[in-house]
Every structure is written in structure tokens, then in C-alpha cells.
C-alpha positions in Angstrom: -7.6 -18.0 -1.8 -7.8 -14.2 -1.0 -5.2 -12.9 1.5 -5.8 -10.1 3.9 -3.8 -7.0 4.7 -5.1 -5.0 7.7 -4.2 -1.3 8.2 -2.7 -0.2 11.5 -4.5 2.9 12.9 -1.7 5.3 12.3 -4.2 8.0 11.2 -5.4 8.7 14.7 -2.7 10.6 16.6 -5.4 12.2 18.7 -5.8 8.8 20.3 -2.1 8.2 20.7 -1.9 6.2 23.9 -4.9 4.1 22.9 -4.1 3.3 19.3 -0.9 5.0 18.0 1.8 4.5 20.7 4.6 2.0 20.3 3.0 -0.3 22.7 -0.3 -0.2 20.8 1.3 -0.7 17.4 3.2 -3.7 18.7 0.2 -5.3 20.4 -2.1 -4.8 17.4 0.4 -6.1 14.9 1.1 -9.2 17.0 -2.6 -9.8 17.4 -3.1 -9.6 13.6 -0.2 -12.1 13.1 -1.5 -14.5 15.7 -5.1 -14.4 14.3 -3.8 -15.2 10.9 -3.8 -12.0 8.8 -1.3 -12.0 6.0 0.0 -8.4 6.3 -0.2 -5.2 8.2 -0.1 -1.9 6.3 0.5 1.8 6.8 0.0 4.9 4.7 2.2 7.9 4.0 1.6 11.6 4.6 4.8 13.3 6.0 3.4 16.9 6.0 -0.2 17.2 4.9 -1.8 20.6 4.4 -4.3 21.8 7.0 -6.9 22.5 4.3 -6.9 18.8 3.4 -6.9 17.6 7.0 -10.0 19.8 7.7 -11.8 18.2 4.8 -11.3 14.6 6.0 -7.6 14.0 5.4 -5.4 12.2 8.0 -2.0 12.0 9.5 0.4 9.1 9.4 3.7 7.9 10.8 6.6 7.6 8.5 5.8 4.2 7.0 9.2 2.7 7.0 9.8 3.7 10.7 6.6 2.3 12.0 7.0 -0.9 9.9 10.5 -1.4 11.3 9.1 -1.0 14.8 6.4 -3.5 14.0 8.8 -5.9 12.4 10.8 -6.1 15.6 7.6 -7.1 17.5 6.5 -9.8 15.0 8.0 -12.8 13.2 6.0 -13.7 10.0 3.4 -11.2 9.1 4.2 -9.2 5.9 4.9 -5.4 6.1 3.1 -3.4 3.5 3.3 0.3 2.6 -0.1 1.3 1.3 1.3 3.5 -0.1 4.7 5.1 -0.1 4.7 8.2 -2.2 8.2 7.9 -3.6 8.0 11.3 -5.3 8.4 12.9 -1.9 11.9 11.3 -1.6 15.2 10.9 -3.4 14.9 7.5 -5.2 18.0 6.0 -3.8 17.2 7.1 -0.2 13.8 5.5 -0.6 15.5 2.3 -2.0 17.9 2.3 1.0 15.1 2.5 3.6 13.1 -0.2 1.9 16.2 -2.4 1.5 17.1 -2.0 5.2 13.6 -2.9 6.3 13.5 -6.0 4.1 16.9 -7.1 5.3 16.1 -6.6 9.0 12.6 -8.2 8.7 14.0 -11.2 6.9 12.2 -10.4 3.6 8.7 -9.4 4.7 8.2 -6.2 2.8 5.5 -5.5 0.2 6.2 -2.1 -1.3 3.1 -0.3 -2.4 3.9 2.9 -4.2 1.9 5.7 -5.9 2.5 9.0 -7.6 0.5 10.9 -5.0 -2.1 13.7 -5.5 -1.6 16.4 -2.8 0.1 19.3 -4.6 0.5 21.3 -1.4 2.3 18.4 0.3 4.7 18.1 -2.7 5.4 21.8 -2.5 6.1 21.8 1.2 8.6 18.9 0.7 10.4 20.6 -2.2 9.3 17.9 -4.6 8.2 18.3 -8.3 4.5 17.7 -8.5 4.1 18.1 -12.2 6.7 15.4 -13.0 5.6 12.9 -10.4 4.4 10.2 -12.8 7.6 10.2 -14.8 9.7 10.2 -11.6 7.7 7.3 -10.2 8.4 5.2 -13.3 12.1 6.0 -13.1 12.2 5.5 -9.3 10.9 2.0 -9.6 13.6 1.1 -12.1 16.3 2.9 -10.1 15.3 1.1 -6.9 15.5 -2.3 -8.6 18.9 -1.4 -10.0 20.2 -0.4 -6.5 18.8 -3.6 -4.9 21.0 -5.8 -7.0 23.9 -5.0 -4.7 26.0 -4.4 -7.8 27.5 -1.2 -9.2 24.8 1.0 -10.6 24.9 3.0 -13.7 21.6 4.7 -14.2 20.9 7.8 -16.4 17.3 8.8 -16.4 15.6 12.1 -16.9 15.0 12.6 -13.1 17.3 9.9 -11.5 21.0 9.6 -12.2 23.9 7.6 -10.6 27.2 6.3 -12.0 29.4 4.0 -10.1 27.5 3.6 -6.8 26.6 0.5 -4.8 24.0 -0.2 -2.2 24.6 -2.9 0.4 23.2 -4.9 2.1 20.6 -5.8 -0.5 17.1 -6.9 0.3 16.5 -10.5 1.5 13.9 -11.0 -1.2 15.7 -11.8 -4.5 15.4 -8.8 -6.8 13.9 -6.8 -3.9 10.4 -6.6 -2.4 7.4 -7.0 -4.6 6.2 -3.6 -5.9 2.5 -2.9 -6.0 1.2 0.2 -7.8 -1.5 2.3 -6.3 -4.1 4.2 -8.4 -7.2 3.5 -10.5 -6.2 5.2 -13.7 -5.2 3.6 -17.0 -1.7 4.9 -16.4 -1.5 3.3 -13.0 -2.6 0.0 -14.4 -0.1 0.2 -17.2 2.6 1.0 -14.7 1.7 -2.1 -12.6 1.8 -4.3 -15.7 5.1 -2.9 -17.0 7.0 -2.3 -13.8 5.2 -3.9 -10.9 4.2 -7.1 -9.2 0.8 -6.0 -8.1 -1.9 -3.3 -8.4 -3.6 -1.4 -5.6 -7.0 0.0 -6.8 -9.5 1.4 -4.3 -13.2 2.3 -4.3 -13.8 5.9 -5.5 -17.2 7.4 -6.0 -18.1 9.6 -9.0 -16.7 13.1 -8.7 -14.0 12.3 -6.1 -11.5 11.8 -8.9 -11.0 15.6 -9.1 -9.4 15.5 -5.7 -7.5 12.2 -5.9 -6.5 12.6 -9.5 -7.4 9.0 -10.5 -10.3 7.2 -12.0 -13.6 6.4 -10.3 -14.4 2.8 -9.2 -18.0 2.9 -8.0 -19.0 -0.7 -8.1 -18.1 -4.2 -9.2 -18.9 -3.4 -12.8 -16.3 -0.6 -12.7 -13.8 -2.8 -11.0 -14.2 -5.7 -13.4 -13.7 -3.3 -16.4 -10.4 -2.2 -14.8 -9.3 -5.7 -14.1 -10.1 -6.7 -17.7 -8.0 -3.7 -18.8 -5.1 -5.0 -16.7 -5.4 -8.4 -18.4 -5.5 -6.8 -21.9 -2.5 -4.6 -21.1 -0.7 -7.7 -19.8 -1.2 -9.5 -23.1 -0.2 -6.3 -25.0 3.0 -6.1 -23.0 3.8 -9.8 -23.2 3.5 -10.2 -19.4 3.1 -13.8 -18.2 3.7 -13.4 -14.5 0.3 -13.1 -12.6 -0.5 -9.6 -11.3 -1.5 -9.4 -7.6 -4.6 -7.2 -7.1 -5.2 -5.8 -3.7 -8.6 -4.0 -3.2 -10.6 -2.3 -0.4 -14.0 -4.0 -0.2 -16.9 -1.7 -1.2 -18.4 -2.3 2.3 -15.4 -0.7 3.9 -14.4 2.9 3.3 -10.7 3.6 3.5 -11.1 5.3 6.9 -14.7 4.5 7.8 -16.3 4.7 11.2 -19.0 2.1 10.9 -18.4 -1.6 11.6 -19.4 -3.7 8.5 -22.1 -6.3 8.1 -19.8 -9.3 8.2 -22.3 -11.6 6.3 -22.6 -9.1 3.5 -18.8 -8.6 3.5 -18.2 -12.3 3.3 -20.4 -12.4 0.1 -18.5 -9.5 -1.3 -15.1 -11.2 -0.7 -16.3 -14.2 -2.7 -17.4 -11.9 -5.6 -14.1 -10.0 -5.5 -12.1 -13.2 -5.6 -14.1 -14.4 -8.5 -13.3 -11.1 -10.3 -9.6 -11.6 -9.9 -8.8 -9.8 -6.6 -6.0 -11.7 -4.7 -5.6 -9.5 -1.6 -8.0 -7.4 0.4 -7.0 -4.2 2.1 -8.9 -3.8 5.4 -9.2 -0.7 7.5 -11.0 -1.2 10.8 -13.3 1.6 12.1 -12.2 1.1 15.7 -11.6 4.1 18.0 -10.2 2.0 20.9 -7.6 -0.7 21.2 -10.1 -3.2 22.6 -12.5 -2.4 19.7 -9.7 -2.9 17.2 -8.8 -6.3 18.6 -12.5 -7.3 18.7 -12.9 -6.3 15.1 -9.8 -8.3 14.1 -11.4 -11.3 15.7 -14.8 -10.8 14.2 -13.5 -10.3 10.7 -11.4 -13.4 11.0 -14.3 -15.5 12.3 -16.9 -14.3 9.9 -14.9 -13.6 6.7 -11.4 -15.0 6.7 -12.5 -18.2 8.4 -15.0 -18.9 5.7 -12.2 -19.6 3.2 -13.7 -17.0 0.8 
């Protein structure tokens, strides 16, 4: 059974009262919970460059802040970062924010993380872009060490601490599940070795030079990548199943056209057959009423089919 994570419309601050206000965030998250969605998600761009915004980029709230606000307005729906770019932050400050959110939400966090690709945003935040992959690997390990609630002794190339303790720990034993974003072989290997899930996304040929990850054009590309994840799991001796959360090909990440729900339902079945366990849905609504109607339509025509 595929589960569904729906993106909150945090990328539209120009429609603040309609879609991005606190009232809107709470109403939309509660509706998603009541309808039966499994998670709500938000993205992460603290200080994006104007050049990227002009070419189709987007804004976002701080993901931990908006998810904390949403957590207070809901009771059961999972809270997903899709994704948190940990390289923008000190590893232990990120761990503290995530731990706090998990504790206060009674264990509802799914932590999606990625290395990030916007060099200008890294520079503006005083973070090291060139070492972002190594830092992400160490950050994951450092966060898990901090989440034990025990004294930490960690001596990595980019993250170090000796004789420090973080409390309260997350509610989820061992901390929230960590899902790794990116299509590249390195991202898949990171998911297998350090993570609980993998967050690939559709990417047409040529776009990889901007997003610095591999193309996934169609089901054939996706199946090859899933096969690679399985091969790497065997190589690494991993026995725990890997969650795979994917954006359906019929939905662009921030599209503006409502999908053909019949076709989307068929795609969901095919994705499930390929090994996808979660679907990441971004609705193309520009009004609150439209967003709520699309939540209902998707639930009726796709989620309700049991695909």
C-alpha cells in the first residue's frame, strides 16, 4: 500500500493570506489529516539567490518552524522535511531542532535531508559548498549520536564534540527516520548505508547540470535506480527495507496544471509495483479553496482506489 505525503504551499509567499498564513497552514494541514493523507511536507530555502528565483526557483518557510506550527494544529499526520539541507546548519543545532520537533509532536517527524545544490545560497549562509557531501554523511551520524540522549564523543572531519549531551531525546527510538534526497549513485548509497529511506524525483535530461544529480526521465530510469538501490543493499548487507518516496511523473514538483486523476491512478499502481512506498504530492492550487478541492479529488480518485 503506497502512502501519500502532500506538500504545503510554502513556496507562494505572494499569496500569503490565501495560502501561506498561519491560519492557512493550520487549515490545510488539518484537512489533509482528516481526509487521510499520511504526511505533510515542506522544503528548505533560507536565503535563495535572486538569479535562481527569476529562473523558476521558490521561497520557503524555515521547515522546522512551519512543521512545529502545523504539529500544534494536528494530532496524527506525519511531519516531513522534503528536504532539510543540513549543510546550511551546524549539525548539532539541526539535531536539536529536529529532536525538539519530534518530542513536541509525539514522534511524528520524517527527516528528509540532502546535500543541496545552490552554491550561491551556501555562500550567503557562510557554509562550505565543496565539502557538502562529506558533511552530510557526518551530520547524519552526528545527529544519531546526539539523539541517544547519552554523552557524545564524536570526532569527524567536519563535526566534532567531546563530552556533550542533548536532552530531551526524540520520541521515536533512535530518532526520526532519515530519508535521503537525490537521484545520484552517491545519494542512493548514502540512503542504503546511513538512511531509512530514499527521496528521488523526476528530472528531465539536461536539468542535472543545475540540480547536480542524475536524470530520471521515465519509469525505465526509475526502475534502474531502484535496482541499483537493491544491489547496493545486498553489497552493504542491509536487510531493513528502504522506504522510497517519489514524485509521480504526472506531477511536476511545483506544477500549475491539475493532473488527469485516472492517468495518475494508473501511474501510482505502476510506481508501487516498481517498489515505491510513498508518493510526494505537490498540488498546483493558487487558492485555499482550490487546494482543499484538489486534496479531496486526489483522495477520491487515487488514494481511495487502494493503489
